[in-house]
N, CA, C and O of each residue as an XYZ file, in Angstrom:
716
protein
N      15.281     12.430    -16.349
C      14.765     13.493    -15.554
C      14.098     12.903    -14.330
O      13.310     11.966    -14.454
N      14.393     13.427    -13.150
C      13.825     12.918    -11.921
C      12.831     13.911    -11.356
O      13.104     15.108    -11.260
N      11.666     13.386    -10.984
C      10.638     14.234    -10.432
C      10.073     13.547     -9.207
O       9.549     12.439     -9.328
N      10.158     14.174     -7.988
C       9.641     13.529     -6.813
C       8.117     13.435     -6.890
O       7.435     14.399     -7.237
N       7.596     12.235     -6.553
C       6.161     12.007     -6.624
C       5.486     12.024     -5.275
O       4.307     12.370     -5.197
N       6.161     11.674     -4.230
C       5.519     11.630     -2.918
C       6.401     10.919     -1.941
O       7.391     10.297     -2.326
N       6.056     11.000     -0.682
C       6.850     10.372      0.364
C       5.958      9.784      1.417
O       4.771     10.097      1.515
N       6.555      8.930      2.195
C       5.846      8.306      3.310
C       5.834      9.257      4.485
O       5.943     10.469      4.298
N       5.701      8.726      5.711
C       5.526      9.536      6.887
C       6.746     10.300      7.320
O       6.600     11.413      7.827
N       7.938      9.778      7.154
C       9.139     10.429      7.670
C       9.991     11.004      6.561
O       9.708     10.833      5.376
N      11.037     11.686      6.974
C      11.973     12.242      6.000
C      13.102     11.242      5.781
O      13.617     10.655      6.732
N      13.477     11.057      4.524
C      14.550     10.113      4.208
C      15.905     10.711      4.490
O      16.124     11.907      4.299
N      16.808      9.875      4.945
C      18.161     10.346      5.215
C      19.104      9.653      4.254
O      18.887      8.502      3.875
N      20.145     10.356      3.865
C      21.170      9.782      2.998
C      21.979      8.752      3.766
O      21.924      8.705      4.995
N      22.726      7.932      3.052
C      23.514      6.884      3.680
C      24.542      7.478      4.627
O      24.843      6.888      5.664
N      25.084      8.643      4.281
C      26.111      9.260      5.128
C      25.512      9.826      6.387
O      26.219      9.935      7.389
N      24.244     10.194      6.394
C      23.608     10.812      7.543
C      23.105      9.795      8.552
O      22.883     10.136      9.715
N      22.922      8.563      8.129
C      22.252      7.610      9.013
C      23.196      6.947     10.012
O      22.723      6.254     10.912
N      24.491      7.127      9.892
C      25.437      6.556     10.815
C      25.670      5.073     10.528
O      26.146      4.353     11.406
N      25.355      4.608      9.345
C      25.543      3.204      9.002
C      27.031      2.934      8.785
O      27.807      3.817      8.421
N      27.390      1.676      9.025
C      28.769      1.267      8.826
C      29.076      1.162      7.351
O      28.188      0.857      6.556
N      30.321      1.409      6.967
C      30.732      1.303      5.572
C      30.937     -0.144      5.167
O      30.911     -0.459      3.977
N      31.145     -1.047      6.151
C      31.337     -2.473      5.890
C      30.019     -3.121      5.465
O      29.060     -3.092      6.236
N      29.937     -3.706      4.265
C      28.661     -4.285      3.815
C      28.098     -5.381      4.734
O      26.882     -5.481      4.900
N      28.975     -6.204      5.331
C      28.485     -7.253      6.196
C      27.870     -6.681      7.476
O      26.829     -7.151      7.936
N      28.526     -5.658      8.051
C      27.973     -5.022      9.233
C      26.674     -4.296      8.915
O      25.733     -4.332      9.707
N      26.615     -3.637      7.760
C      25.429     -2.920      7.326
C      24.273     -3.888      7.147
O      23.150     -3.606      7.565
N      24.551     -5.041      6.520
C      23.513     -6.083      6.335
C      22.983     -6.558      7.690
O      21.776     -6.745      7.848
N      23.868     -6.753      8.664
C      23.468     -7.201      9.984
C      22.634     -6.144     10.683
O      21.643     -6.470     11.337
N      23.025     -4.867     10.551
C      22.267     -3.757     11.142
C      20.858     -3.681     10.538
O      19.866     -3.516     11.249
N      20.801     -3.805      9.224
C      19.488     -3.726      8.550
C      18.617     -4.903      8.904
O      17.405     -4.746      9.051
N      19.202     -6.088      9.048
C      18.439     -7.281      9.420
C      17.857     -7.115     10.829
O      16.743     -7.561     11.105
N      18.623     -6.470     11.714
C      18.144     -6.246     13.062
C      16.993     -5.256     13.104
O      16.149     -5.329     13.998
N      16.943     -4.308     12.129
C      15.905     -3.289     12.080
C      14.606     -3.808     11.473
O      13.550     -3.212     11.687
N      14.661     -4.902     10.723
C      13.463     -5.419     10.047
C      12.486     -5.966     11.057
O      12.883     -6.684     11.974
N      11.190     -5.634     10.907
C      10.185     -6.211     11.793
C      10.050     -7.695     11.474
O       9.973     -8.084     10.309
N      10.023     -8.513     12.512
C       9.980     -9.967     12.303
C       8.633    -10.462     11.844
O       8.554    -11.560     11.292
N       7.559     -9.706     12.045
C       6.227    -10.138     11.639
C       6.122    -10.248     10.122
O       5.409    -11.119      9.624
N       6.810     -9.392      9.377
C       6.726     -9.417      7.908
C       7.501    -10.599      7.297
O       7.229    -11.000      6.165
N       8.454    -11.145      8.040
C       9.269    -12.192      7.467
C       8.512    -13.476      7.163
O       8.999    -14.313      6.402
N       7.342    -13.645      7.739
C       6.537    -14.831      7.505
C       5.353    -14.543      6.571
O       4.516    -15.419      6.354
N       5.279    -13.361      6.033
C       4.203    -13.016      5.112
C       4.375    -13.859      3.838
O       5.492    -14.009      3.342
N       3.258    -14.414      3.304
C       3.384    -15.282      2.126
C       4.036    -14.625      0.900
O       4.816    -15.252      0.184
N       3.692    -13.335      0.675
C       4.282    -12.642     -0.484
C       5.789    -12.429     -0.293
O       6.562    -12.527     -1.247
N       6.198    -12.138      0.948
C       7.624    -11.970      1.210
C       8.362    -13.293      0.978
O       9.457    -13.302      0.416
N       7.779    -14.380      1.399
C       8.382    -15.679      1.189
C       8.501    -16.009     -0.318
O       9.506    -16.566     -0.758
N       7.450    -15.652     -1.105
C       7.524    -15.854     -2.547
C       8.603    -14.993     -3.198
O       9.302    -15.441     -4.106
N       8.734    -13.730     -2.718
C       9.757    -12.837     -3.267
C      11.148    -13.379     -2.945
O      12.049    -13.287     -3.778
N      11.337    -13.940     -1.757
C      12.651    -14.487     -1.385
C      13.028    -15.670     -2.257
O      14.211    -15.974     -2.406
N      12.032    -16.348     -2.841
C      12.309    -17.481     -3.712
C      12.769    -17.063     -5.109
O      13.233    -17.903     -5.880
N      12.646    -15.772     -5.446
C      13.089    -15.294     -6.739
C      14.607    -15.385     -6.845
O      15.301    -15.508     -5.836
N      15.109    -15.324     -8.054
C      16.554    -15.487     -8.275
C      17.297    -14.157     -8.083
O      17.958    -13.661     -8.995
N      17.171    -13.590     -6.865
C      17.842    -12.344     -6.505
C      18.623    -12.576     -5.230
O      18.054    -12.977     -4.214
N      19.927    -12.327     -5.273
C      20.797    -12.656     -4.151
C      20.711    -11.694     -2.985
O      20.961    -12.095     -1.848
N      20.366    -10.440     -3.224
C      20.382     -9.396     -2.207
C      19.084     -9.408     -1.398
O      18.057     -8.937     -1.887
N      19.108     -9.936     -0.175
C      17.890    -10.002      0.638
C      17.395     -8.617      1.051
O      16.198     -8.441      1.275
N      18.279     -7.637      1.157
C      17.868     -6.269      1.491
C      17.026     -5.687      0.373
O      16.041     -5.001      0.642
N      17.390     -5.945     -0.880
C      16.638     -5.436     -2.002
C      15.254     -6.121     -2.061
O      14.261     -5.482     -2.409
N      15.198     -7.418     -1.719
C      13.925     -8.133     -1.696
C      13.027     -7.579     -0.615
O      11.835     -7.370     -0.840
N      13.589     -7.337      0.560
C      12.767     -6.767      1.663
C      12.267     -5.369      1.305
O      11.127     -5.017      1.607
N      13.123     -4.573      0.660
C      12.729     -3.251      0.178
C      11.573     -3.351     -0.802
O      10.625     -2.569     -0.725
N      11.639     -4.295     -1.714
C      10.551     -4.499     -2.696
C       9.276     -4.896     -1.962
O       8.192     -4.447     -2.335
N       9.378     -5.720     -0.935
C       8.201     -6.113     -0.162
C       7.548     -4.918      0.535
O       6.322     -4.803      0.550
N       8.365     -4.025      1.113
C       7.818     -2.816      1.744
C       7.103     -1.918      0.765
O       6.045     -1.371      1.074
N       7.682     -1.759     -0.431
C       7.032     -0.946     -1.466
C       5.779     -1.622     -1.984
O       4.794     -0.945     -2.278
N       5.793     -2.944     -2.103
C       4.617     -3.706     -2.507
C       3.462     -3.436     -1.566
O       2.343     -3.174     -2.006
N       3.737     -3.500     -0.242
C       2.689     -3.205      0.742
C       2.211     -1.752      0.668
O       1.016     -1.484      0.787
N       3.150     -0.810      0.470
C       2.806      0.605      0.390
C       1.885      0.872     -0.806
O       0.902      1.604     -0.689
N       2.208      0.279     -1.939
C       1.402      0.487     -3.127
C      -0.005     -0.088     -2.960
O      -0.981      0.540     -3.370
N      -0.113     -1.252     -2.374
C      -1.402     -1.911     -2.201
C      -2.249     -1.237     -1.092
O      -3.425     -0.933     -1.294
N      -1.636     -1.017      0.058
C      -2.413     -0.577      1.221
C      -2.513      0.923      1.363
O      -3.583      1.419      1.712
N      -1.472      1.659      1.115
C      -1.482      3.111      1.324
C      -1.874      3.869      0.058
O      -2.553      4.892      0.153
N      -1.476      3.410     -1.105
C      -1.712      4.141     -2.346
C      -2.830      3.534     -3.207
O      -3.148      4.070     -4.269
N      -3.425      2.427     -2.760
C      -4.569      1.797     -3.413
C      -4.331      1.433     -4.884
O      -5.211      1.634     -5.721
N      -3.167      0.908     -5.192
C      -2.907      0.438     -6.546
C      -3.623     -0.888     -6.765
O      -3.887     -1.628     -5.818
N      -3.932     -1.176     -8.014
C      -4.586     -2.433     -8.368
C      -3.607     -3.315     -9.123
O      -2.665     -2.845     -9.761
N      -3.873     -4.627     -9.025
C      -3.148     -5.617     -9.814
C      -1.626     -5.491     -9.684
O      -0.911     -5.575    -10.683
N      -1.129     -5.290     -8.458
C       0.306     -5.152     -8.239
C       0.919     -6.554     -8.251
O       0.506     -7.447     -7.511
N       1.900     -6.707     -9.104
C       2.666     -7.959     -9.205
C       4.124     -7.672     -9.042
O       4.547     -6.525     -9.180
N       4.893     -8.663     -8.759
C       6.337     -8.529     -8.617
C       7.034     -9.488     -9.553
O       6.529    -10.571     -9.850
N       8.204     -9.074    -10.014
C       9.025     -9.910    -10.896
C      10.470     -9.752    -10.487
O      10.892     -8.681    -10.050
N      11.219    -10.818    -10.630
C      12.642    -10.776    -10.327
C      13.451    -10.768    -11.608
O      13.090    -11.414    -12.592
N      14.529    -10.043    -11.587
C      15.438    -10.015    -12.718
C      16.792    -10.534    -12.225
O      17.499     -9.859    -11.477
N      17.132    -11.745    -12.661
C      18.429    -12.332    -12.307
C      19.571    -11.532    -12.909
O      20.629    -11.378    -12.300
N      19.339    -11.021    -14.125
C      20.365    -10.230    -14.812
C      20.703     -8.960    -14.071
O      21.871     -8.595    -13.940
N      19.643     -8.266    -13.570
C      19.852     -6.996    -12.860
C      20.021     -7.192    -11.346
O      20.450     -6.271    -10.651
N      19.690     -8.375    -10.834
C      19.720     -8.659     -9.393
C      18.819     -7.711     -8.617
O      19.236     -7.087     -7.641
N      17.559     -7.617     -9.079
C      16.602     -6.803     -8.351
C      15.188     -7.339     -8.568
O      14.905     -8.085     -9.505
N      14.316     -6.916     -7.649
C      12.897     -7.230     -7.751
C      12.217     -5.940     -8.139
O      12.476     -4.901     -7.534
N      11.341     -5.982     -9.149
C      10.591     -4.793     -9.543
C       9.102     -5.130     -9.531
O       8.706     -6.294     -9.592
N       8.294     -4.080     -9.451
C       6.845     -4.241     -9.300
C       6.142     -3.629    -10.508
O       6.650     -2.699    -11.135
N       4.959     -4.170    -10.824
C       4.127     -3.618    -11.877
C       2.704     -3.507    -11.314
O       2.257     -4.380    -10.569
N       2.009     -2.447    -11.668
C       0.627     -2.290    -11.170
C      -0.045     -1.087    -11.811
O       0.555     -0.338    -12.582
N      -1.302     -0.938    -11.463
C      -2.111      0.178    -11.976
C      -2.459      1.108    -10.828
O      -3.137      0.701     -9.885
N      -2.003      2.356    -10.897
C      -2.330      3.319     -9.813
C      -3.793      3.729     -9.870
O      -4.298      4.115    -10.924
N      -4.463      3.644     -8.743
C      -5.850      4.094     -8.616
C      -6.787      3.518     -9.678
O      -6.897      2.302     -9.836
N      -7.453      4.408    -10.396
C      -8.405      3.997    -11.407
C      -7.784      3.876    -12.786
O      -8.479      3.568    -13.754
N      -6.493      4.112    -12.886
C      -5.807      4.006    -14.192
C      -5.788      2.578    -14.702
O      -5.749      1.626    -13.922
N      -5.817      2.440    -16.022
C      -5.735      1.104    -16.640
C      -4.330      0.784    -17.105
O      -4.012     -0.376    -17.365
N      -3.480      1.804    -17.215
C      -2.132      1.645    -17.709
C      -1.216      1.114    -16.624
O      -1.203      1.633    -15.507
N      -0.435      0.063    -16.952
C       0.475     -0.543    -16.000
C       1.743      0.309    -15.887
O       2.301      0.756    -16.889
N       2.181      0.521    -14.651
C       3.400      1.281    -14.393
C       4.417      0.348    -13.753
O       4.054     -0.621    -13.087
N       5.692      0.651    -13.960
C       6.787     -0.134    -13.410
C       7.390      0.645    -12.254
O       7.682      1.834    -12.381
N       7.579     -0.044    -11.099
C       8.196      0.563     -9.906
C       9.441     -0.255     -9.562
O       9.382     -1.482     -9.473
N      10.557      0.427     -9.371
C      11.814     -0.233     -9.012
C      12.174      0.201     -7.575
O      12.575      1.345     -7.366
N      12.037     -0.687     -6.600
C      12.398     -0.367     -5.223
C      13.906     -0.419     -4.986
O      14.581     -1.322     -5.481
N      14.428      0.528     -4.246
C      15.868      0.563     -3.911
C      16.017      1.014     -2.472
O      15.335      1.940     -2.032
N      16.916      0.355     -1.730
C      17.233      0.855     -0.378
C      17.998      2.172     -0.479
O      18.715      2.404     -1.453
N      17.849      3.023      0.517
C      18.446      4.353      0.489
C      19.988      4.300      0.411
O      20.600      5.217     -0.136
N      20.606      3.267      0.934
C      22.070      3.209      0.945
C      22.669      2.724     -0.389
O      23.879      2.812     -0.602
N      21.814      2.217     -1.272
C      22.314      1.703     -2.566
C      22.506      2.872     -3.542
O      21.591      3.670     -3.742
N      23.668      2.968     -4.134
C      23.928      4.032     -5.083
C      23.567      3.597     -6.495
O      23.698      2.424     -6.846
N      23.121      4.528     -7.286
C      22.761      4.254     -8.692
C      23.529      5.172     -9.621
O      23.666      6.366     -9.357
N      24.020      4.620    -10.692
C      24.693      5.405    -11.731
C      23.749      5.618    -12.881
O      22.719      4.949    -12.973
N      24.081      6.537    -13.759
C      23.258      6.748    -14.966
C      23.249      5.488    -15.826
O      22.230      5.152    -16.429
N      24.358      4.808    -15.882
C      24.434      3.573    -16.662
C      23.519      2.505    -16.120
O      22.853      1.800    -16.878
N      23.483      2.380    -14.774
C      22.623      1.379    -14.135
C      21.129      1.699    -14.375
O      20.336      0.804    -14.667
N      20.772      2.951    -14.251
C      19.373      3.352    -14.508
C      19.009      3.070    -15.958
O      17.925      2.553    -16.228
N      19.884      3.398    -16.890
C      19.601      3.134    -18.315
C      19.454      1.650    -18.568
O      18.586      1.231    -19.335
N      20.308      0.835    -17.921
C      20.231     -0.618    -18.098
C      18.915     -1.167    -17.556
O      18.299     -2.039    -18.168
N      18.485     -0.643    -16.386
C      17.212     -1.072    -15.811
C      16.076     -0.705    -16.759
O      15.184     -1.520    -16.992
N      16.092      0.499    -17.304
C      15.025      0.932    -18.236
C      15.002      0.038    -19.479
O      13.928     -0.336    -19.952
N      16.175     -0.303    -20.007
C      16.241     -1.142    -21.229
C      15.721     -2.547    -20.963
O      15.074     -3.146    -21.823
N      16.002     -3.073    -19.776
C      15.611     -4.459    -19.490
C      14.157     -4.648    -19.091
O      13.547     -5.646    -19.473
N      13.586     -3.723    -18.337
C      12.263     -3.987    -17.779
C      11.151     -3.065    -18.268
O       9.977     -3.334    -18.015
N      11.495     -1.989    -18.959
C      10.449     -1.054    -19.410
C       9.955     -1.393    -20.798
O      10.647     -2.036    -21.587
N       8.750     -0.950    -21.079
C       8.156     -1.056    -22.421
C       9.074     -0.306    -23.387
O       9.506      0.805    -23.077
N       9.376     -0.876    -24.530
C      10.301     -0.270    -25.464
C       9.800      1.062    -26.038
O      10.607      1.947    -26.324
N       8.477      1.215    -26.209
C       7.968      2.459    -26.761
C       7.965      3.607    -25.730
O       8.198      4.766    -26.074
N       7.700      3.258    -24.474
C       7.675      4.271    -23.420
C       8.633      3.871    -22.318
O       8.300      3.049    -21.464
N       9.811      4.446    -22.335
C      10.776      4.096    -21.300
C      10.626      5.057    -20.129
O      11.252      6.117    -20.085
N       9.781      4.662    -19.181
C       9.676      5.411    -17.954
C       9.376      4.423    -16.824
O       8.755      3.379    -17.022
N       9.840      4.797    -15.646
C       9.598      3.970    -14.489
C       9.570      4.855    -13.249
O       9.955      6.024    -13.289
N       9.111      4.279    -12.162
C       9.076      4.997    -10.909
C      10.106      4.343     -9.985
O      10.065      3.131     -9.772
N      11.001      5.114     -9.453
C      12.014      4.645     -8.536
C      11.487      4.879     -7.129
O      11.115      6.001     -6.783
N      11.452      3.839     -6.324
C      10.977      3.938     -4.953
C      12.165      3.769     -4.010
O      12.709      2.672     -3.876
N      12.562      4.857     -3.360
C      13.695      4.856     -2.426
C      13.131      4.610     -1.035
O      12.251      5.340     -0.579
N      13.647      3.561     -0.347
C      13.142      3.180      0.968
C      14.222      3.385      2.008
O      15.327      2.859      1.871
N      13.914      4.152      3.056
C      14.843      4.363      4.136
C      14.688      3.255      5.178
O      13.732      2.483      5.106
N      15.590      3.161      6.129
C      15.580      2.113      7.146
C      14.368      2.214      8.076
O      14.012      1.235      8.732
N      13.730      3.393      8.139
C      12.514      3.519      8.973
C      11.239      3.263      8.142
O      10.141      3.607      8.579
N      11.380      2.674      6.972
C      10.280      2.316      6.064
C       9.658      3.498      5.345
O       8.597      3.351      4.739
N      10.288      4.668      5.393
C       9.816      5.796      4.611
C      10.101      5.512      3.144
O      11.183      5.049      2.783
N       9.114      5.796      2.310
C       9.247      5.565      0.853
C       9.073      6.900      0.138
O       8.116      7.634      0.381
N      10.031      7.198     -0.758
C       9.944      8.387     -1.592
C       9.956      7.884     -3.033
O      10.796      7.067     -3.409
N       8.999      8.390     -3.847
C       8.866      7.962     -5.229
C       9.383      9.019     -6.170
O       9.077     10.200     -6.012
N      10.184      8.598     -7.171
C      10.667      9.488     -8.204
C      10.296      8.884     -9.559
O      10.531      7.702     -9.812
N       9.721      9.702    -10.411
C       9.373      9.218    -11.747
C      10.553      9.544    -12.662
O      10.968     10.698    -12.767
N      11.092      8.508    -13.327
C      12.226      8.653    -14.253
C      11.745      8.412    -15.669
O      10.974      7.489    -15.935
N      12.209      9.250    -16.563
C      11.872      9.094    -17.993
C      13.138      9.133    -18.816
O      14.155      9.678    -18.385
N      13.076      8.561    -19.991
C      14.185      8.580    -20.914
C      14.080      9.836    -21.770
O      13.375      9.829    -22.780
N      14.754     10.899    -21.396
C      14.665     12.167    -22.108
C      13.792     13.146    -21.376
O      13.381     12.911    -20.240
N      13.509     14.259    -22.045
C      12.700     15.316    -21.434
C      11.225     15.030    -21.667
O      10.833     14.431    -22.669
N      10.430     15.471    -20.721
C       8.959     15.329    -20.799
C       8.393     16.733    -20.584
O       8.757     17.429    -19.637
N       7.503     17.124    -21.478
C       6.838     18.425    -21.362
C       5.846     18.343    -20.206
O       5.019     17.431    -20.172
N       5.913     19.292    -19.245
C       4.999     19.229    -18.092
C       3.556     19.485    -18.497
O       3.281     20.151    -19.495
N       2.651     18.947    -17.712
C       1.229     19.179    -17.932
C       0.921     20.662    -17.671
O       1.616     21.293    -16.875
N      -0.103     21.229    -18.321
C      -0.463     22.613    -18.036
C      -1.030     22.715    -16.639
O      -1.530     21.728    -16.100
N      -0.962     23.918    -16.029
C      -1.465     24.079    -14.651
C      -2.961     23.813    -14.594
O      -3.676     24.014    -15.576
N      -3.430     23.359    -13.434
C      -4.859     23.090    -13.246
C      -5.673     24.374    -13.200
O      -6.795     24.422    -13.705
N      -5.106     25.420    -12.591
C      -5.844     26.671    -12.418
C      -5.270     27.689    -13.389
O      -4.068     27.955    -13.374
N      -6.120     28.257    -14.230
C      -5.687     29.289    -15.151
C      -6.117     30.619    -14.581
O      -7.291     30.823    -14.272
N      -5.155     31.536    -14.441
C      -5.453     32.851    -13.845
C      -6.254     33.690    -14.841
O      -6.126     33.539    -16.055
N      -7.055     34.550    -14.309
C      -7.841     35.473    -15.129
C      -6.891     36.507    -15.737
O      -6.225     37.249    -15.015
N      -6.836     36.549    -17.046
C      -5.888     37.442    -17.733
C      -6.274     38.894    -17.564
O      -5.406     39.762    -17.655
N      -7.539     39.197    -17.322
C      -8.005     40.577    -17.235
C      -8.020     41.101    -15.795
O      -8.632     42.136    -15.532
N      -7.370     40.421    -14.872
C      -7.391     40.882    -13.507
C      -6.480     42.116    -13.343
O      -5.619     42.387    -14.180
N      -6.693     42.838    -12.260
C      -5.914     44.053    -12.001
C      -4.448     43.740    -11.829
O      -3.593     44.479    -12.318
N      -4.141     42.638    -11.131
C      -2.726     42.292    -10.937
C      -2.036     42.008    -12.266
O      -0.894     42.413    -12.481
N      -2.724     41.322    -13.139
C      -2.129     40.992    -14.454
C      -1.823     42.275    -15.236
O      -0.769     42.403    -15.860
N      -2.751     43.204    -15.187
C      -2.531     44.468    -15.926
C      -1.371     45.244    -15.301
O      -0.585     45.840    -16.038
N      -1.235     45.260    -13.984
C      -0.117     45.937    -13.330
C       1.216     45.315    -13.761
O       2.162     46.019    -14.114
N       1.267     43.982    -13.723
C       2.500     43.281    -14.128
C       2.835     43.579    -15.585
O       3.995     43.819    -15.920
N       1.837     43.566    -16.440
C       2.085     43.778    -17.840
C       2.627     45.171    -18.077
O       3.549     45.350    -18.873
N       2.055     46.188    -17.380
C       2.547     47.574    -17.531
C       3.970     47.688    -17.002
O       4.791     48.395    -17.587
N       4.270     47.005    -15.909
C       5.589     47.052    -15.317
C       6.643     46.531    -16.289
O       7.724     47.110    -16.399
N       6.338     45.437    -16.998
C       7.309     44.847    -17.907
C       7.371     45.554    -19.261
O       8.333     45.371    -20.006
N       6.360     46.358    -19.587
C       6.364     47.085    -20.843
C       7.204     48.357    -20.769
O       7.596     48.913    -21.795
N       7.470     48.797    -19.581
C       8.242     50.043    -19.401
C       9.660     49.918    -19.808
O      10.418     50.884    -19.710
């Protein structure tokens, strides 16, 4: 089940809408040209590039999400790990004042995901008792959209505001449906 959690400053565009080339080499060159050069010398980015992940676009995407979680969303204890088997970098951290560690999987907007790939990611990097993760989709303009993925259905939390059952509107609605 996918549930959007939030977005960055801009609206994300699909791969077909962005005018990107279908050729992977040309797309890689276009994306490399769009990357700000100041981040390429950041110590954490350099450490992430040393991980056993071949796709530099995925590593850069993970770095952008790493910065977003730390600086914009105030997560604590954010760490990154590389998975050679999955060929991706994923992040772990505690949102806000929470003590529970959450898993975040950054993905560039042009990368497609299948149900099988998502299930494989969950099996490899998630806690076996609670298979849930947050997927962070990053557009070429650094917009990040977060989706929480779970294995199976999750019952939603009750609403924060409970309406007064004895209000006039409630009685009108109840009479309308009783007819």
